[in-house]
C-alpha positions in Angstrom: 44.8 -99.9 35.5 42.4 -97.6 37.8 44.7 -94.7 37.4 44.5 -94.4 33.9 41.2 -94.8 33.9 40.4 -92.3 37.0 42.7 -90.0 34.8 40.2 -90.1 31.6 37.8 -89.7 33.8 39.1 -86.6 35.3 39.7 -85.3 31.7 35.9 -85.8 30.5 34.9 -84.5 33.6 37.0 -81.2 32.9 36.3 -81.4 29.0 32.2 -81.4 30.3 32.7 -78.6 32.6 34.7 -76.7 29.5 32.5 -77.7 26.7 28.9 -78.5 28.6 26.6 -76.1 26.2 28.5 -77.2 23.2 27.5 -80.8 24.6 24.4 -80.4 25.7 23.3 -78.4 21.8 25.0 -80.8 20.2 23.7 -84.4 22.3 20.9 -83.1 23.9 19.7 -80.1 21.1 19.8 -77.8 23.9 18.7 -73.9 23.3 18.4 -71.3 25.7 17.2 -68.0 24.2 18.0 -65.2 26.5 15.2 -62.6 28.2 15.7 -60.1 25.4 15.9 -62.0 22.3 13.6 -64.8 20.4 14.5 -68.0 18.5 13.7 -67.4 14.7 14.1 -71.0 13.9 14.5 -72.7 10.7 14.2 -76.3 9.8 17.1 -78.0 7.7 15.1 -81.3 6.6 11.8 -83.8 7.9 13.1 -86.7 9.2 9.2 -88.2 9.7 6.1 -87.1 8.3 4.3 -87.0 5.1 5.0 -83.0 4.7 8.2 -82.5 4.6 8.3 -79.7 1.9 6.3 -76.3 1.8 3.7 -75.8 -0.5 4.5 -73.6 -3.5 4.5 -69.7 -3.0 4.7 -70.5 0.6 8.2 -69.5 2.6 7.1 -69.9 6.3 6.2 -73.3 7.5 3.4 -73.6 10.0 3.1 -77.5 9.8 6.7 -78.8 10.6 7.9 -78.3 7.2 11.3 -78.0 6.2 12.3 -74.1 6.0 11.7 -70.9 7.9 9.0 -71.6 11.0 6.4 -69.4 11.7 6.7 -70.5 15.6 9.5 -68.7 17.4 11.3 -69.2 20.3 10.4 -67.2 23.5 13.1 -66.6 25.9 13.6 -69.5 27.7 15.4 -73.3 27.9 14.3 -75.5 24.7 15.7 -79.5 24.3 15.7 -81.4 21.2 16.2 -78.8 19.0 19.8 -81.0 17.1 22.3 -78.2 15.4 22.0 -80.6 12.7 18.2 -80.2 12.0 18.0 -76.8 13.8 19.1 -73.7 12.8 18.3 -71.0 16.0 18.6 -67.4 14.8 18.8 -64.7 17.7 17.4 -61.5 17.3 16.0 -58.9 19.5 12.6 -57.7 20.6 10.9 -55.4 17.8 10.6 -51.9 19.6 8.4 -49.0 18.4 9.6 -46.0 20.4 7.0 -43.2 21.7 5.4 -40.7 18.8 6.1 -43.9 16.3 4.1 -46.7 14.6 5.1 -50.0 13.5 3.8 -50.4 9.5 3.7 -54.5 9.0 5.0 -56.4 5.4 4.0 -59.5 5.3 6.3 -61.7 3.6 3.8 -64.8 3.5 0.5 -65.4 3.1 -2.5 -65.2 1.0 -2.5 -62.7 -1.9 -4.5 -59.6 -1.8 -7.5 -59.3 -4.1 -7.2 -57.6 -7.5 -8.4 -53.6 -7.2 -6.6 -53.7 -3.3 -3.4 -52.3 -2.2 -3.9 -53.4 1.4 -4.3 -56.3 3.3 -7.0 -56.6 5.9 -6.2 -57.5 9.0 -6.7 -60.6 10.8 -6.3 -61.9 14.0 -2.3 -62.2 15.1 -1.8 -61.2 18.6 -0.3 -57.8 16.9 1.5 -59.9 14.5 3.6 -61.9 17.1 1.8 -64.9 16.1 3.1 -66.1 12.6 0.9 -69.3 13.0 -2.4 -67.5 13.3 -1.4 -64.8 11.0 -0.9 -67.7 8.1 -4.0 -69.8 9.6 -6.0 -66.9 9.6 -6.5 -65.9 6.0 -3.6 -63.1 6.2 -2.1 -61.9 2.9 0.9 -60.8 2.1 2.1 -57.4 1.5 1.5 -53.9 3.0 -1.1 -54.9 6.1 -4.2 -52.3 7.4 -3.3 -53.0 10.9 0.1 -51.8 12.4 1.7 -52.1 15.7 1.6 -48.7 18.2 4.4 -48.2 21.0 6.0 -51.4 22.8 8.0 -54.4 22.1 6.7 -57.3 20.2 8.1 -60.7 19.1 7.9 -60.2 15.7 9.3 -63.1 13.2 11.2 -61.0 10.8 10.9 -63.8 8.3 7.5 -63.0 7.8 7.5 -59.9 8.9 9.2 -56.3 7.8 8.5 -53.7 10.1 8.7 -49.9 9.3 8.7 -47.6 11.6 7.1 -44.3 11.1 6.1 -40.9 12.6 2.6 -40.0 14.3 0.6 -37.7 12.3 0.4 -34.6 14.4 -1.9 -31.9 13.0 -0.9 -28.5 14.5 -3.3 -25.5 16.4 -5.5 -23.6 13.3 -4.4 -26.7 11.1 -6.7 -29.3 9.3 -6.0 -32.4 8.0 -7.5 -33.2 4.3 -7.4 -36.8 4.1 -6.9 -38.6 0.8 -7.4 -42.7 1.1 -4.9 -44.9 -1.3 -8.0 -47.9 -1.1 -11.2 -48.5 -1.0 -14.2 -48.7 -3.3 -14.3 -46.8 -5.9 -15.7 -43.1 -5.6 -19.2 -42.9 -6.8 -19.8 -42.1 -10.5 -20.5 -38.0 -10.5 -18.9 -37.8 -7.4 -15.4 -35.7 -6.5 -15.3 -37.1 -3.4 -16.2 -40.5 -1.6 -19.3 -41.0 1.1 -19.3 -40.1 4.4 -18.3 -43.1 7.1 -18.5 -43.0 10.3 -16.9 -45.3 13.6 -13.1 -45.0 12.4 -11.7 -43.2 14.8 -10.4 -40.5 12.3 -9.0 -43.0 10.1 -6.4 -44.4 12.6 -9.2 -47.9 12.4 -8.8 -48.0 8.3 -9.7 -51.7 8.4 -13.4 -50.5 9.9 -13.4 -47.5 7.1 -13.1 -50.2 4.8 -15.7 -52.1 5.8 -18.0 -49.4 6.0 -17.6 -49.2 2.5 -15.2 -46.6 2.5 -14.2 -44.6 -1.1 -10.6 -44.9 -1.9 -9.9 -40.9 -2.9 -10.7 -38.0 -1.6 -12.6 -37.6 1.3 -15.0 -35.3 2.9 -14.1 -35.5 6.8 -11.2 -33.7 7.7 -9.4 -34.2 10.8 -8.7 -31.5 13.5 -5.7 -30.7 15.8 -4.3 -33.2 17.3 -2.0 -36.4 17.3 -2.9 -39.6 15.3 -2.1 -43.3 14.7 -2.7 -43.3 10.8 -1.0 -46.1 8.6 0.3 -43.8 5.5 0.5 -46.8 3.4 -3.7 -46.4 3.4 -3.9 -42.6 4.6 -2.2 -39.3 3.5 -2.7 -36.4 5.1 -2.3 -32.8 4.0 -2.5 -29.9 6.2 -4.2 -26.7 5.2 -4.8 -23.8 7.7 -9.1 -23.6 8.8 -11.1 -21.3 7.0 -11.2 -17.9 8.4 -14.3 -15.4 8.3 -13.4 -12.8 9.8 -15.5 -9.7 11.2 -18.2 -7.6 8.8 -18.1 -10.6 6.6 -20.1 -13.7 6.0 -19.0 -17.1 4.5 -21.1 -18.6 1.6 -20.2 -22.2 1.4 -20.5 -23.5 -2.1 -20.1 -27.6 -1.7 -19.1 -29.7 -4.9 -20.4 -33.0 -3.3 -23.5 -34.1 -2.0 -26.8 -34.9 -2.9 -28.4 -32.8 -5.5 -30.8 -30.4 -3.1 -33.8 -29.0 -3.8 -33.8 -25.0 -4.1 -35.3 -23.3 -1.2 -35.5 -20.0 -2.9 -39.0 -20.2 -4.2 -40.4 -19.2 -7.6 -39.2 -15.4 -6.9 -35.1 -16.3 -7.5 -34.7 -17.6 -10.8 -30.7 -17.2 -10.9 -29.5 -20.4 -9.6 -30.3 -23.1 -7.0 -30.0 -22.7 -3.0 -29.9 -25.5 -1.2 -29.8 -27.0 2.9 -26.4 -27.5 4.6 -24.8 -30.8 3.6 -26.2 -30.8 -0.1 -24.3 -30.1 -3.8 -24.9 -26.4 -4.4 -24.9 -22.8 -2.6 -26.0 -23.4 0.8 -28.7 -21.2 2.1 -27.3 -20.5 5.4 -23.9 -18.5 5.2 -21.3 -18.9 8.1 -20.8 -16.1 10.5 -17.3 -14.8 11.8 -15.3 -17.3 12.9 -13.1 -20.4 11.9 -14.4 -23.1 10.0 -12.8 -26.7 9.2 -14.0 -27.0 5.4 -12.4 -29.1 3.2 -11.1 -26.6 0.4 -11.6 -29.6 -2.5 -14.7 -30.6 -1.5 -16.5 -26.9 -0.9 -15.1 -23.2 -1.0 -16.0 -20.5 1.0 -16.7 -16.9 -0.5 -16.2 -14.0 1.7 -19.2 -11.3 1.5 -18.7 -8.3 2.8 -21.8 -7.1 5.4 -20.4 -3.4 6.2 -20.7 -0.5 4.1 -18.2 -1.3 1.0 -16.9 1.7 -0.7 -15.4 0.9 -4.3 -13.4 3.8 -6.1 -13.7 4.9 -9.7 -10.6 6.6 -9.5 -6.4 5.6 -10.7 -4.8 6.6 -7.9 -7.2 5.1 -5.0 -8.1 1.7 -3.9 -9.6 0.5 -0.8 -7.6 -2.8 1.2 -10.6 -5.2 0.2 -9.3 -5.0 -3.8 -12.2 -5.3 -5.3 -11.8 -2.2 -6.7 -9.0 -2.8 -8.3 -9.6 -2.9 -11.6 -11.7 -0.1 -11.4 -10.2 3.1 -12.8 -11.3 6.8 -13.7 -14.3 7.4 -16.0 -13.5 9.5 -19.6 -16.7 11.0 -20.5 -17.4 12.6 -23.3 -19.6 16.3 -23.0 -22.2 17.3 -25.3 -20.0 19.7 -26.7 -17.8 17.1 -27.7 -15.3 17.4 -25.0 -13.8 14.7 -23.2 -13.1 14.8 -19.5 -12.1 12.5 -16.4 -14.2 12.1 -13.5 -13.8 10.1 -10.0 -16.6 8.5 -8.4 -17.4 6.5 -5.0 -20.2 4.1 -4.8 -21.3 2.8 -1.7 -22.9 -0.5 -1.4 -24.1 -2.7 1.5 -24.9 -6.5 1.1 -27.2 -7.9 3.6 -26.1 -11.2 5.5 -29.3 -12.8 4.4 -29.3 -11.9 0.5 -25.1 -12.8 0.6 -26.1 -16.2 -0.9 -28.1 -15.2 -3.2 -25.4 -12.7 -4.6 -23.1 -15.7 -4.9 -25.7 -17.8 -6.4 -25.8 -15.3 -9.2 -22.7 -13.9 -9.8 -20.0 -16.5 -8.1 -18.2 -14.2 -6.3 -18.1 -10.4 -5.3 -15.1 -9.6 -7.9 -18.1 -11.0 -10.7 -20.4 -8.9 -9.0 -18.2 -5.2 -9.7 -17.1 -6.7 -13.1 -20.6 -7.7 -14.4 -22.7 -4.8 -13.1 -21.2 -2.4 -11.2 -18.7 -1.5 -13.3 -20.8 -1.0 -16.8 -23.9 0.3 -14.8 -22.1 3.3 -13.2 -19.7 3.6 -16.0 -22.2 4.0 -18.6 -24.8 6.1 -16.6 -22.4 8.5 -16.0 -21.3 8.6 -19.9 -25.1 8.8 -21.2 -25.2 12.0 -18.5 -22.5 14.0 -19.6 -23.7 13.7 -23.0 -27.0 15.4 -22.6 -24.8 18.5 -21.3 -21.8 20.4 -21.7 -18.8 20.7 -19.7 -19.4 24.0 -17.8 -23.2 22.2 -17.0 -21.8 19.5 -15.8 -19.8 20.9 -13.7 -22.3 23.7 -12.1 -25.1 21.3 -11.8 -22.4 18.4 -10.5 -25.0 18.0 -6.7 -27.9 17.5 -8.7 -26.5 14.9 -11.1 -25.0 12.8 -8.2 -28.6 12.8 -6.5 -29.6 11.1 -9.8 -26.7 9.1 -10.2 -27.7 7.5 -6.6 -31.3 7.1 -7.8 -30.7 5.3 -10.6 -28.3 2.8 -9.2 -30.2 2.1 -6.5 -33.0 1.1 -8.7 -30.3 -1.2 -10.7 -29.2 -2.6 -7.7 -32.1 -3.7 -5.7 -33.3 -6.2 -8.7 -29.1 -7.5 -7.6 -30.0 -7.9 -4.0 -27.4 -5.3 -3.1 -28.3 -1.9 -1.0 -27.3 1.1 -2.7 -26.1 3.3 0.1 -24.3 6.6 -2.0 -23.3 7.3 -4.8 -20.7 10.3 -5.1 -18.8 12.5 -7.7 -15.0 13.1 -6.7 -12.5 14.9 -8.5 -13.6 16.3 -12.2 -10.6 17.1 -14.5 -12.2 18.9 -17.3 -9.7 19.8 -20.8 -6.7 21.7 -20.4 -7.4 23.9 -23.4 -11.4 24.1 -21.8 -9.9 24.9 -18.0 -7.7 27.4 -19.8 -10.6 29.5 -21.0 -12.5 29.3 -18.2 -9.7 30.2 -16.2 -9.4 33.5 -18.7 -12.6 34.6 -18.2 -13.2 33.8 -14.6 -10.0 36.2 -14.0 -11.2 38.3 -16.3 -14.5 38.8 -14.2 -12.7 38.8 -10.9 -10.4 41.5 -12.5 -13.5 43.4 -13.5 -14.6 43.3 -9.9 -11.7 44.5 -9.1 -11.5 47.4 -11.3 -15.1 48.1 -10.1 -14.0 48.1 -6.9 -11.3 49.9 -6.8 -12.7 52.9 -8.9 -15.9 52.9 -6.2 -12.8 53.2 -3.6 -11.3 56.3 -5.6 -14.6 57.8 -5.9 -14.9 57.1 -1.9 -11.5 58.6 -1.3 -12.3 61.3 -3.6 -15.4 62.0 -1.5 -13.4 61.8 1.7 -10.6 64.1 0.0 -13.1 66.2 -0.7 -14.7 66.5 2.6 -11.8 66.8 4.3 -10.7 70.0 2.0 -13.8 71.6 3.0 -13.4 70.4 6.7 -9.9 72.4 6.1 -11.0 75.4 4.3 -13.8 75.6 6.9 -11.5 78.1 8.7 -11.2 80.3 5.4 -14.6 80.3 5.1 -15.7 81.5 8.1 -12.6 84.0 7.8 -14.2 85.1 4.7 -17.4 85.3 6.2 -16.4 87.4 8.9 -14.3 89.4 6.3 -17.6 90.4 4.8 -19.2 90.9 7.6 -16.7 93.3 9.0 -16.9 94.5 5.5 -20.0 95.3 5.4 -20.2 97.3 8.4 -17.3 99.4 7.5 -19.5 99.9 4.2 -22.2 101.0 6.5 -20.2 103.6 8.5 -18.9 104.6 5.7 -22.2 105.5 4.4 -23.4 107.0 7.3 -20.1 109.3 7.4 -20.8 110.1 3.7 -24.3 111.4 4.2 -23.0 113.4 7.3 -20.5 115.2 5.5 -21.7 115.4 2.3 -24.1 114.7 -0.3 -21.3 114.8 -2.9 -19.3 112.2 -0.9 -21.9 110.1 -0.4 -21.9 108.4 -3.2 -18.2 108.1 -2.8 -18.2 106.4 -0.1 -21.4 103.9 -1.0 -19.4 103.1 -3.9 -16.0 102.7 -1.6 -18.0 100.5 0.4 -19.8 98.5 -2.4 -16.4 98.0 -3.8 -15.0 97.0 -0.2 -18.2 94.8 -0.5 -17.5 93.4 -3.7 -14.0 93.2 -3.1 -14.9 90.6 0.2 -17.8 89.3 -1.6 -15.2 88.2 -4.7 -12.3 87.2 -2.1 -14.7 84.8 -0.5 -16.2 83.2 -3.4 -12.7 83.0 -4.8 -11.9 81.2 -1.5 -14.8 79.1 -1.7 -13.5 78.3 -5.5 -10.5 77.5 -4.4 -11.7 75.3 -1.7 -14.3 73.6 -4.2 -11.3 73.3 -6.8 -9.1 71.9 -4.2 -11.4 69.1 -3.7 -12.3 68.9 -6.9 -8.5 68.3 -8.2 -8.0 64.5 -7.5 -11.3 64.1 -10.1 -10.0 66.7 -12.3 -7.6 69.0 -12.2 -8.0 71.1 -15.4 -11.7 71.5 -14.8 -11.4 72.7 -10.9 -8.7 75.0 -12.4 -11.3 76.4 -15.1 -13.5 76.9 -12.4 -11.6 78.8 -10.0 -10.3 80.7 -13.4 -14.1 81.2 -14.5 -15.3 82.3 -10.6 -12.1 84.7 -9.8 -12.5 86.6 -13.6 -16.2 87.1 -12.3 -15.0 88.4 -9.6 -13.1 90.8 -10.9 -15.0 91.9 -13.4 -18.1 92.7 -11.0 -15.3 94.3 -9.1 -14.7 96.4 -11.7 -18.1 97.0 -12.7 -18.8 98.3 -9.2 -15.6 100.3 -9.1 -16.6 101.7 -12.6 -20.2 102.1 -11.5 -18.9 104.0 -8.4 -16.5 106.2 -10.2 -18.8 107.3 -12.6 -21.4 108.1 -9.9 -19.0 110.8 -8.2 -18.3 111.8 -11.2 -21.4 113.2 -11.9 -21.9 113.9 -8.2 -18.8 116.5 -8.6 -19.7 117.7 -12.0 -23.0 118.5 -10.3 -21.4 119.9 -7.4 -18.7 121.8 -9.2 -20.0 122.4 -12.9 -19.0 121.3 -16.0 -15.7 123.4 -16.8 -14.7 123.5 -13.3 -14.7 119.8 -13.0 -12.7 119.2 -16.4 -10.2 121.7 -15.5 -10.2 120.0 -12.2 -9.2 116.5 -13.6 -7.3 117.9 -15.9 -5.0 119.2 -13.5 -4.9 116.0 -11.8 -4.0 113.8 -14.5 -0.8 116.3 -14.7 0.1 116.2 -11.6 -0.2 112.4 -11.9 2.0 111.7 -14.6 4.4 113.9 -13.8 3.7 116.1 -16.9 5.9 119.5 -17.3 3.5 122.3 -17.9 6.2 124.7 -17.4 9.1 124.3 -19.7 13.2 124.3 -18.2 13.8 126.4 -21.2 12.2 128.8 -22.5 12.6 130.5 -26.1 10.9 133.6 -26.8 10.7 136.4 -29.0 11.6 139.2 -26.5 13.6 142.0 -27.9 17.2 141.5 -28.1 19.0 139.6 -31.0 20.3 136.6 -29.0 16.9 135.4 -27.3 16.0 132.4 -29.9 20.0 131.1 -30.3 20.5 131.4 -25.9 17.1 129.3 -25.6 18.5 126.8 -28.3 22.1 126.7 -26.5 20.8 126.3 -23.0 18.9 123.3 -24.4 22.1 121.8 -25.7 23.8 122.3 -22.9 21.1 120.3 -20.9 21.1 117.4 -23.1 25.0 117.4 -23.2 24.8 117.1 -19.2 22.1 114.5 -18.9 24.1 112.0 -21.7 27.2 112.8 -19.0 25.1 111.9 -15.8 23.9 108.8 -17.9 27.3 107.8 -18.7 28.3 107.9 -15.0 25.2 106.4 -13.3 26.1 103.2 -15.9 30.1 103.0 -14.6 
């Protein structure tokens, strides 16, 4: 018997060793929660007490009711958690990684008030104390509060954790904020009021406590990392507003209180207000980068350097304010349409930029509403007072007049007109052809005049050259005249010495020689003059030469005749009239080879054959002459 008892005790001990956990769990209600777990408790029924079931609408028990228990089991050893009454689910800690946040959704609690979408924060040790959360009035649904990086013992029967990224706003960017919960935006505003002390919307409960409005927010967030509950806040990233060098930024605010106009009574074209009020701000922003909410404010850049605007089809500046401007077409007084390019240089002072924007809204409107019609109409009116040719020739004066007129107009709009420049003027092709032909004709006439003057100068030069070339002949002729004169004098002296009768002859011969020399000199001179003038008028020069040559010959003949007559007179005086006549007849017979004595003499002497013999002799001589002539021809 004792052996049998011992055997059973051994079996009992072995069984207890092998199944002690089961035994402790069943008989003693022991529960061991590991260090990296928590125990979620479900109570199956209530043995004692009045609160045996949960109130309507609740799913988590805080007072020992049957169901999911708010109280969880931390790591450790627990007794009395009978297996038939309690179900224990082991679950891991809720871990939020670095750079993440945990958004909390409560499955139980009070109802969220109508008009709200997020449950307000209650004290609950970062949602680790479910009992405190429910007892302190925690609301079901999405929570305004969230948990940051770390490990948490979260009752997942009550809370669902959604891991979300941190919000990162990058360099040179801003975050534009829209709140999804809060008070309605005031009437007449497009964004909520400015709220402080909410740590860049990271404490959404503070934002709501201070009366933050749902919708677009006036504040913006700068570069950095933020813990933002994305169930309550939406962030839109946009580049910072850049005001480049050479510009100022005029701010137009769409939010804020209505401000009082600070320009006084002199400016009646819009309200310009102080910074922070609704309207155009009086103080423009200088060059730099600014964190402006593009939905609540607008920054209108205004160039403060000299700005060139081109009324030209083929040219536009980089600012593109003149991209819609084109070459101006005007019509002249004489009905010709023509095109002209115009460039206008303007300057907007920085202090006057808000007035320009308040009046026109933008620089594009200034160009389209003022500059384009003002400049276009001025040149159209100016062209109608003049014909095309006058407009072209008075371009400088018209440019100066346009500059003064446009300056007066732009001064009224708080814009300085620096200069007005007239570029290319393109008259009609038909008129240009007429002008070109006329100009070519004028230039050709000038060319002909120049060529004629050159020809005249060339003729004069050739004349002088001919005279110079003939100078030797002129000198030689002059010397000949001198020699002839001396010879004539010598001849006269010799004639006087020999005889009075020969004196006149010598004088005549000397005069003749002189006349020949003079005639030769005159002829040479005439030839030189004729050759010099030959280029200009050859016929005239030849006529002149012939005239002078004839005159010289005539004078020569006259001189010779006179000398001969005088010589004859002296000879007649010296020889007597009859003797001189005989002498001259004999001289002429000798010069003419006249036969005074015939070859055959027929005489009437005695003899019967005298006449016949003469005739026979003549006939014989004729026959001999004929024969000789034939021989010569052969």
